[in-house]
KEKE-3310 file (N, C-alpha, C; in steps of 0.2 Angstrom, whole numbers, plus 5000, padded with zeros to 4 digits):
npx = (4962:4964:4958:4968:4979:4979:4981:4994:5001:5000:5007:5020:5022:5022:5033:5043:5042:5043:5051:5046:5033:5020:5004:4986:4979:4989:4993:4981:4981:4991:4986:4977:4965:4951:4951:4939:4935:4946:4946:4935:4938:4948:4941:4932:4940:4950:4943:4946:4951:4961:4971:4972:4976:4988:4996:4998:5008:5020:5037:5038:5025:5027:5037:5031:5020:5028:5033:5021:5016:5024:5022:5010:5013:5023:5016:5007:5016:5022:5012:5006:5017:5020:5014:5009:4995:4989:4987:4975:4965:4967:4964:4970:4977:4991:4997:5010:5018:5022:5039:5040:5030:5036:5048:5044:5039:5026:5020:5006:4997:4983:4982:4973:4971:4970:4966:4962:4955:4960:4960:4972:4977:4981:4979:4986:4980:4982:4977:4974:4967:4970:4972:4976:4989:4997:4998:4999:5004:5002:5008:5001:4989:4992:4999:5001:5007:5024:5029:5021:5023:5036:5037:5029:5033:5029:5016:4999:4990:4976:4966:4955:4946:4934:4932:4944:4941:4931:4939:4948:4939:4935:4947:4951:4940:4937:4932:4926:4917:4924:4941:4955:4964:4981:4992:5008:5025:5041:5056:5061:5064:5059:5045:5044:5046:5035:5024:5026:5023:5010:5005:5006:4996:4983:4986:4997:5015:5030:5048:5061:5071:5064:5056:5065:5071:5059:5057:5068:5080:5090:5101:5098:5093:5094:5091:5078:5073:5075:5066:5054:5054:5052:5039:5025:5012:5005:4999:4990:4999:5006:5018:5020:5019:5031:5044:5059:5069:5072:5060:5059:5050:5055:5060:5049:5042:5032:5032:5036:5027:5015:5016:5017:5004:4996:5000:4997:4983:4980:4986:4980:4968:4958:4947:4946:4935:4932:4939:4939:4940:4932:4920:4923:4922:4932:4931:4938:4942)
npy = (4942:4949:4946:4950:4948:4934:4930:4935:4928:4915:4918:4919:4907:4899:4904:4899:4886:4883:4875:4862:4864:4867:4860:4864:4860:4860:4874:4879:4874:4882:4894:4892:4887:4877:4867:4870:4883:4890:4890:4898:4910:4915:4916:4926:4936:4938:4935:4925:4908:4898:4891:4898:4910:4907:4903:4915:4920:4915:4915:4912:4917:4931:4934:4931:4940:4952:4951:4951:4963:4972:4979:4985:4993:5001:5008:5015:5023:5031:5038:5044:5051:5061:5073:5083:5085:5073:5066:5069:5060:5049:5039:5044:5060:5070:5083:5094:5101:5118:5126:5135:5130:5118:5122:5129:5119:5117:5126:5135:5127:5116:5099:5085:5069:5051:5035:5019:5004:4994:4984:4978:4978:4989:5006:5023:5039:5055:5071:5087:5103:5102:5089:5071:5068:5059:5042:5027:5010:4999:4987:4985:4994:5011:5026:5043:5046:5044:5047:5057:5068:5071:5075:5087:5096:5108:5110:5111:5099:5088:5076:5064:5051:5047:5053:5049:5035:5036:5041:5030:5021:5026:5027:5013:5008:5003:5012:5023:5038:5052:5059:5055:5067:5069:5076:5081:5082:5083:5080:5086:5075:5064:5067:5064:5051:5046:5051:5043:5030:5031:5028:5014:5001:4993:4976:4975:4975:4983:4986:4992:4997:5000:5010:5020:5022:5026:5039:5046:5044:5032:5027:5028:5019:5014:5026:5027:5016:5021:5033:5026:5020:5032:5036:5045:5042:5027:5014:5023:5030:5018:5011:4998:4990:4989:4979:4969:4965:4952:4946:4944:4950:4958:4971:4981:4996:4995:4982:4966:4955:4961:4968:4957:4952:4962:4962:4949:4949:4959:4955:4942:4944:4946:4951:4961:4959:4964:4971:4963:4966:4971:4984:4991:4991:4989:4988:4982:4982)
npz = (5087:5071:5054:5045:5053:5055:5042:5039:5048:5042:5030:5035:5040:5028:5022:5030:5028:5015:5007:5009:5005:5012:5016:5014:5026:5035:5035:5039:5052:5057:5057:5067:5065:5059:5044:5036:5042:5039:5025:5023:5029:5020:5008:5012:5016:5005:4994:4985:4983:4996:4989:4977:4982:4989:4978:4972:4980:4976:4970:4956:4952:4954:4945:4933:4933:4932:4919:4912:4915:4909:4896:4898:4908:4903:4893:4901:4909:4899:4894:4906:4912:4903:4904:4918:4918:4915:4927:4933:4930:4938:4953:4964:4968:4968:4978:4980:4994:4996:4995:5005:5015:5018:5023:5035:5042:5043:5050:5058:5051:5052:5057:5056:5064:5066:5072:5064:5058:5045:5030:5030:5043:5058:5056:5054:5050:5043:5040:5031:5026:5013:5009:5011:5022:5028:5030:5037:5042:5056:5068:5079:5089:5090:5097:5095:5079:5074:5061:5056:5065:5062:5049:5049:5060:5066:5065:5070:5079:5079:5086:5079:5078:5073:5061:5055:5053:5043:5032:5030:5026:5014:5007:5006:4998:4982:4968:4974:4973:4965:4968:4979:4987:4989:5000:5000:5006:4998:4989:4973:4965:4973:4971:4957:4957:4965:4958:4946:4952:4955:4942:4940:4936:4946:4950:4943:4941:4945:4942:4951:4943:4931:4935:4937:4925:4918:4923:4918:4924:4923:4930:4943:4952:4965:4972:4969:4976:4989:4988:4987:5000:5007:5006:5011:5012:5013:5003:4996:4987:4978:4983:4986:4975:4968:4965:4965:4951:4950:4954:4967:4982:4992:5004:5014:5020:5029:5033:5027:5026:5025:5013:5004:5006:5001:4988:4984:4985:4976:4963:4961:4958:4968:4981:4995:5008:5021:5036:5046:5059:5073:5072:5060:5045:5030:5015:5000:4983)
capx = (4967:4961:4959:4974:4985:4979:4984:5001:5004:5000:5013:5026:5023:5023:5040:5047:5042:5042:5054:5041:5026:5015:4997:4981:4978:4995:4992:4975:4983:4996:4982:4973:4958:4949:4951:4933:4935:4952:4944:4930:4942:4951:4936:4929:4945:4953:4939:4949:4952:4968:4975:4974:4980:4995:4999:5000:5014:5026:5042:5036:5020:5029:5041:5026:5017:5032:5033:5015:5015:5029:5020:5005:5016:5027:5011:5004:5021:5023:5006:5005:5023:5021:5012:5005:4988:4986:4986:4968:4961:4968:4960:4974:4981:4997:4998:5016:5019:5027:5045:5038:5027:5041:5053:5041:5037:5019:5018:5000:4993:4980:4982:4969:4973:4967:4968:4957:4956:4960:4960:4979:4979:4980:4981:4985:4979:4982:4974:4972:4962:4973:4971:4979:4996:5000:4995:5004:5002:5005:5007:4997:4986:4998:4998:5003:5012:5030:5031:5017:5026:5043:5036:5026:5034:5027:5009:4994:4987:4969:4964:4948:4946:4928:4934:4949:4937:4928:4945:4950:4934:4935:4954:4951:4935:4938:4926:4923:4916:4929:4947:4958:4970:4987:4996:5015:5032:5046:5061:5058:5066:5054:5039:5044:5045:5029:5019:5026:5020:5003:5003:5006:4989:4981:4987:5003:5021:5036:5054:5065:5075:5059:5054:5071:5071:5053:5058:5074:5086:5091:5106:5096:5089:5095:5088:5071:5071:5075:5060:5049:5054:5050:5032:5022:5005:5005:4994:4988:5005:5007:5025:5020:5019:5037:5048:5066:5069:5072:5054:5059:5047:5060:5057:5043:5043:5027:5032:5036:5021:5010:5017:5015:4997:4993:5001:4993:4976:4979:4988:4976:4961:4954:4943:4946:4928:4932:4946:4939:4942:4927:4914:4926:4923:4935:4931:4943:4941)
capy = (4942:4951:4942:4951:4945:4927:4929:4937:4922:4910:4919:4918:4899:4897:4906:4895:4879:4883:4869:4857:4866:4866:4859:4868:4858:4863:4881:4880:4873:4887:4900:4891:4886:4871:4868:4873:4890:4893:4892:4903:4916:4917:4918:4932:4941:4940:4934:4919:4902:4898:4888:4903:4915:4905:4903:4922:4922:4912:4918:4911:4921:4937:4935:4931:4947:4957:4950:4953:4970:4977:4983:4989:4998:5006:5013:5020:5028:5035:5043:5048:5056:5066:5079:5082:5085:5066:5063:5070:5054:5044:5039:5048:5065:5073:5090:5095:5106:5123:5126:5139:5126:5113:5126:5131:5113:5116:5131:5137:5122:5111:5093:5081:5063:5047:5028:5015:4997:4993:4977:4976:4980:4995:5012:5030:5043:5062:5075:5094:5105:5100:5081:5066:5070:5054:5036:5022:5004:4998:4980:4986:5001:5015:5033:5048:5043:5048:5050:5063:5074:5072:5079:5093:5097:5114:5110:5110:5093:5087:5069:5063:5044:5046:5055:5044:5029:5038:5042:5024:5017:5029:5025:5006:5006:5005:5015:5028:5043:5057:5057:5057:5071:5067:5082:5078:5086:5079:5083:5085:5068:5060:5068:5061:5044:5045:5051:5037:5025:5031:5025:5007:4999:4988:4970:4975:4976:4986:4985:4999:5000:5002:5017:5024:5023:5030:5046:5048:5043:5025:5025:5030:5013:5014:5032:5026:5012:5026:5037:5022:5020:5038:5037:5047:5039:5020:5012:5028:5030:5011:5008:4990:4987:4989:4974:4968:4962:4945:4943:4944:4955:4962:4974:4986:5000:4993:4975:4962:4951:4966:4969:4951:4950:4967:4960:4943:4951:4963:4951:4936:4947:4945:4957:4961:4961:4968:4971:4958:4969:4976:4987:4996:4987:4993:4984:4984:4978)
capz = (5081:5065:5049:5042:5057:5053:5035:5040:5051:5037:5026:5038:5040:5022:5020:5034:5026:5008:5003:5010:5002:5017:5014:5016:5033:5039:5035:5043:5059:5059:5059:5073:5062:5055:5037:5034:5044:5036:5018:5023:5030:5014:5004:5015:5016:4999:4988:4982:4988:4999:4984:4972:4986:4990:4972:4971:4984:4974:4966:4949:4950:4954:4939:4927:4933:4930:4912:4909:4916:4906:4891:4901:4913:4899:4890:4907:4911:4894:4894:4912:4913:4897:4907:4924:4917:4915:4933:4935:4929:4943:4959:4969:4965:4972:4978:4983:4998:4994:4999:5012:5019:5020:5027:5041:5046:5043:5055:5056:5048:5057:5054:5060:5063:5070:5071:5062:5056:5037:5028:5031:5050:5061:5052:5057:5045:5045:5034:5032:5021:5006:5008:5016:5022:5032:5030:5039:5045:5063:5070:5085:5089:5092:5099:5090:5074:5073:5055:5055:5068:5059:5043:5050:5067:5069:5064:5076:5078:5083:5086:5077:5076:5069:5054:5052:5050:5036:5027:5029:5022:5007:5004:5004:4994:4975:4965:4977:4968:4966:4969:4985:4986:4994:5001:5002:5005:4996:4984:4966:4963:4976:4968:4951:4958:4968:4952:4942:4956:4954:4936:4940:4937:4950:4948:4939:4945:4941:4945:4953:4937:4926:4937:4936:4917:4916:4925:4915:4928:4923:4935:4950:4955:4973:4974:4968:4982:4994:4988:4989:5007:5010:5004:5017:5012:5011:4999:4991:4983:4979:4982:4987:4968:4965:4967:4962:4944:4950:4956:4975:4984:4996:5010:5014:5026:5034:5034:5021:5026:5023:5006:5001:5006:4997:4981:4982:4984:4969:4957:4960:4956:4974:4984:5002:5010:5027:5039:5051:5066:5076:5067:5056:5039:5025:5009:4995:4977)
cpx = (4962:4962:4966:4980:4985:4983:4992:5005:5005:5006:5019:5027:5024:5030:5045:5047:5041:5045:5049:5034:5021:5008:4992:4979:4983:4994:4986:4977:4987:4992:4977:4966:4957:4950:4945:4933:4941:4950:4939:4933:4945:4946:4933:4934:4948:4949:4941:4950:4959:4973:4977:4978:4987:4999:5002:5006:5020:5031:5040:5030:5022:5033:5036:5022:5021:5033:5027:5013:5019:5026:5014:5008:5020:5022:5008:5009:5022:5018:5006:5011:5024:5018:5008:4998:4985:4984:4979:4963:4962:4964:4963:4977:4986:4997:5004:5016:5024:5033:5044:5035:5032:5046:5050:5039:5030:5016:5011:4995:4990:4979:4978:4971:4969:4969:4962:4959:4956:4960:4967:4981:4978:4983:4981:4985:4979:4980:4974:4968:4964:4972:4975:4986:5000:4995:5000:5001:5005:5003:5002:4994:4991:4995:4999:5008:5018:5031:5027:5021:5033:5042:5033:5027:5031:5019:5005:4990:4980:4967:4957:4947:4940:4929:4939:4946:4934:4933:4947:4945:4934:4942:4954:4945:4936:4932:4923:4923:4921:4936:4949:4964:4975:4991:5003:5020:5037:5051:5058:5059:5060:5047:5038:5043:5038:5023:5020:5023:5013:5000:5003:4999:4988:4982:4993:5009:5026:5042:5057:5068:5070:5057:5059:5072:5065:5054:5064:5080:5088:5096:5104:5092:5089:5091:5080:5069:5070:5068:5054:5048:5052:5043:5028:5015:5005:4999:4991:4993:5008:5014:5026:5020:5025:5041:5055:5065:5069:5065:5053:5055:5051:5056:5052:5043:5038:5026:5031:5030:5015:5010:5015:5008:4994:4994:4997:4986:4975:4980:4984:4969:4956:4951:4943:4939:4928:4938:4945:4940:4936:4922:4917:4927:4927:4936:4936:4942:4944)
cpy = (4944:4946:4943:4948:4938:4926:4930:4931:4916:4911:4918:4910:4896:4898:4901:4888:4878:4878:4863:4858:4864:4865:4863:4866:4860:4870:4883:4880:4879:4893:4898:4890:4879:4873:4872:4881:4894:4895:4897:4910:4919:4920:4925:4938:4943:4939:4929:4913:4902:4896:4894:4908:4913:4905:4910:4924:4919:4916:4918:4916:4928:4939:4935:4938:4952:4957:4953:4960:4975:4981:4987:4995:5004:5011:5018:5025:5033:5040:5047:5053:5061:5072:5078:5082:5078:5063:5064:5065:5049:5045:5043:5054:5068:5080:5091:5101:5111:5123:5130:5134:5121:5116:5127:5125:5113:5121:5134:5133:5117:5104:5088:5074:5058:5040:5024:5009:4997:4986:4974:4978:4987:5001:5018:5034:5050:5066:5083:5096:5104:5093:5077:5067:5064:5048:5030:5016:5003:4991:4980:4993:5005:5022:5037:5046:5047:5051:5057:5069:5076:5076:5086:5095:5103:5115:5109:5104:5092:5080:5068:5056:5043:5047:5051:5038:5030:5039:5035:5020:5020:5027:5018:5004:5008:5008:5020:5034:5049:5054:5058:5061:5069:5074:5080:5083:5081:5083:5082:5078:5063:5060:5065:5054:5042:5046:5045:5031:5025:5028:5018:5004:4993:4981:4969:4976:4979:4985:4992:5002:5003:5009:5022:5026:5028:5037:5049:5048:5035:5023:5026:5025:5013:5020:5031:5021:5017:5030:5033:5021:5026:5040:5039:5044:5032:5019:5017:5029:5023:5009:5001:4987:4987:4984:4973:4964:4955:4942:4943:4950:4960:4966:4979:4990:4998:4986:4971:4958:4955:4967:4963:4950:4955:4964:4954:4945:4955:4959:4945:4938:4946:4952:4956:4963:4965:4967:4965:4960:4974:4978:4992:4992:4992:4989:4986:4979:4981)
cpz = (5075:5060:5046:5046:5056:5047:5035:5043:5046:5032:5029:5039:5034:5020:5024:5032:5018:5004:5004:5007:5007:5014:5017:5024:5037:5040:5039:5051:5061:5061:5065:5071:5059:5048:5034:5036:5040:5028:5018:5025:5024:5009:5006:5014:5009:4993:4983:4986:4990:4994:4980:4976:4987:4984:4970:4975:4982:4970:4958:4947:4950:4947:4933:4927:4931:4922:4909:4910:4912:4901:4893:4905:4908:4895:4895:4908:4905:4893:4900:4913:4908:4899:4913:4924:4917:4921:4936:4934:4934:4950:4965:4965:4970:4972:4982:4988:4995:4998:5005:5017:5022:5025:5034:5045:5047:5049:5053:5053:5053:5053:5059:5059:5067:5068:5069:5059:5048:5036:5029:5038:5052:5056:5056:5050:5047:5039:5036:5027:5014:5004:5013:5016:5026:5031:5032:5042:5051:5064:5076:5085:5093:5094:5093:5085:5073:5067:5053:5059:5065:5053:5044:5058:5070:5068:5070:5074:5082:5081:5084:5074:5072:5062:5051:5049:5044:5031:5025:5025:5015:5004:5002:5000:4987:4972:4968:4973:4970:4967:4976:4984:4991:4994:5004:5002:5003:4991:4977:4963:4966:4973:4961:4952:4960:4962:4947:4946:4955:4947:4935:4941:4942:4947:4944:4944:4941:4945:4947:4947:4932:4928:4936:4929:4915:4918:4923:4919:4929:4928:4942:4953:4962:4975:4974:4974:4988:4994:4989:4997:5011:5009:5010:5017:5009:5007:4994:4985:4983:4978:4983:4980:4965:4969:4963:4955:4944:4952:4964:4977:4988:5002:5009:5021:5031:5035:5028:5020:5023:5016:5002:5001:5002:4990:4979:4981:4977:4963:4956:4959:4962:4976:4991:5004:5016:5031:5044:5058:5068:5071:5062:5049:5034:5019:5004:4989:4971)
residu = (UNK:UNK:UNK:UNK:UNK:UNK:UNK:UNK:UNK:UNK:UNK:UNK:UNK:UNK:UNK:UNK:UNK:UNK:UNK:UNK:UNK:UNK:UNK:UNK:UNK:UNK:UNK:UNK:UNK:UNK:UNK:UNK:UNK:UNK:UNK:UNK:UNK:UNK:UNK:UNK:UNK:UNK:UNK:UNK:UNK:UNK:UNK:UNK:UNK:UNK:UNK:UNK:UNK:UNK:UNK:UNK:UNK:UNK:UNK:UNK:UNK:UNK:UNK:UNK:UNK:UNK:UNK:UNK:UNK:UNK:UNK:UNK:UNK:UNK:UNK:UNK:UNK:UNK:UNK:UNK:UNK:UNK:UNK:UNK:UNK:UNK:UNK:UNK:UNK:UNK:UNK:UNK:UNK:UNK:UNK:UNK:UNK:UNK:UNK:UNK:UNK:UNK:UNK:UNK:UNK:UNK:UNK:UNK:UNK:UNK:UNK:UNK:UNK:UNK:UNK:UNK:UNK:UNK:UNK:UNK:UNK:UNK:UNK:UNK:UNK:UNK:UNK:UNK:UNK:UNK:UNK:UNK:UNK:UNK:UNK:UNK:UNK:UNK:UNK:UNK:UNK:UNK:UNK:UNK:UNK:UNK:UNK:UNK:UNK:UNK:UNK:UNK:UNK:UNK:UNK:UNK:UNK:UNK:UNK:UNK:UNK:UNK:UNK:UNK:UNK:UNK:UNK:UNK:UNK:UNK:UNK:UNK:UNK:UNK:UNK:UNK:UNK:UNK:UNK:UNK:UNK:UNK:UNK:UNK:UNK:UNK:UNK:UNK:UNK:UNK:UNK:UNK:UNK:UNK:UNK:UNK:UNK:UNK:UNK:UNK:UNK:UNK:UNK:UNK:UNK:UNK:UNK:UNK:UNK:UNK:UNK:UNK:UNK:UNK:UNK:UNK:UNK:UNK:UNK:UNK:UNK:UNK:UNK:UNK:UNK:UNK:UNK:UNK:UNK:UNK:UNK:UNK:UNK:UNK:UNK:UNK:UNK:UNK:UNK:UNK:UNK:UNK:UNK:UNK:UNK:UNK:UNK:UNK:UNK:UNK:UNK:UNK:UNK:UNK:UNK:UNK:UNK:UNK:UNK:UNK:UNK:UNK:UNK:UNK:UNK:UNK:UNK:UNK:UNK:UNK:UNK:UNK:UNK:UNK:UNK:UNK:UNK:UNK:UNK:UNK:UNK:UNK:UNK:UNK:UNK)
# end
């Protein structure tokens, strides 16, 4: 069992017993660890104590982060959405597929892909000469990822796990030199939403309604949620930073436990040290 899988089990146990507020010893037992090793696991995985981490999973914490993020997010969205040139300063840049590339289903395009371990479990990643075109999480090691085939049904595919591991390390290491290009296909509305998501600073949260207002479609809250769910490159386009206005984290295409662990790490100021699986370290900070 990887460190992330142990963390996810703790989150599920916490949810099941939130009315009784499980103690650290109880949570350690749910993870199959002594209190000592449980504490060490959290410090190694998240860079913070179990107490701090668990505090970041509460509804009250999510609400406070929404409030404190509001002015920061408004400024970022106002600046970033005023022109596409602003996006070049970001860690991730989006390049949209042309209508012809979308229509052809990627015919004549070579897409390499592979599986690797990330701080948040198994990952599949796909890329071509233009950038990363697929990134998804899996609860267990998987074969050829369905989402990649669906988006580029006519492309040529080549498996390359070694290079996939290099991509995953680059993606999950903050401060990596240069930017990571994301090559995506989507509607004009989806692209607006995804570009807005890139402007949510790490450690901050946004609501679906605030994103809808930022892109000039205040009545399209449900459509924003759908666009978040259609995100083809998990983590790179941070749809996990969008939650409901009530502070409830809600669903996530790659699992609610995973979303909550991502948010806890980001909003409590922690730093994932490694994936805890094999020899594929993927630090995050």
